[in-house]
C-alpha positions, 0 to 999 in steps of 0.5 A: 499499499502506498503512503498516499493511500494509507494517509487517505484510508485514515480519512472519511469522505463527506460530500459537499454541496456548493451553491456556486461552481467550484474554483479549484483544480480537484475533480470532485467536491469530496472533502476528506475529514479524519476519522475520530480515533485518528483524531483523537490519538493526535490530540492525545500526543499533543495533550500537555499537563500544566501544573497546579496554578497558585490558587489551585495549589492554595486550595488543596493545601488548605483542604489538606489541612482541614482534612488532617485536622478533622480526621486527627491525622498528620498533614503528611499522612493525608498528602501521602493518600493523595499521592498514591491515589493520583499516582505522584511521588510528590503532591506538588507534581499534581496536574491542574487537570486533575484539581477537581479530582483531588478536591473531590477526593478529600472531600470524600475521604472517611476516617475509616481510610485512616485506619490499617 
């Protein structure tokens, strides 16, 4: 299979209706759009994880302090739970995309979660 055929096979044809004559050198009015799976894999490759901004970081630290106080545990214990849940070595590595999930996780922590 040639390279041009491989490229074309990744795209889905869409017929286009024109209200005026085509002003192009192409023989058809078919536009090829990428299949969703090709497009999503390309977008995933472009995905860049942004670090927490200052306000997000302050909110997480404040909620960690509150949870530690409320559950009668050390803040380091709460941090270790968050690090384990979000698969980071240090809580500072959490990305901005996970901010809302971290907040939900901290709010949902139960006292039984801290018992061994």
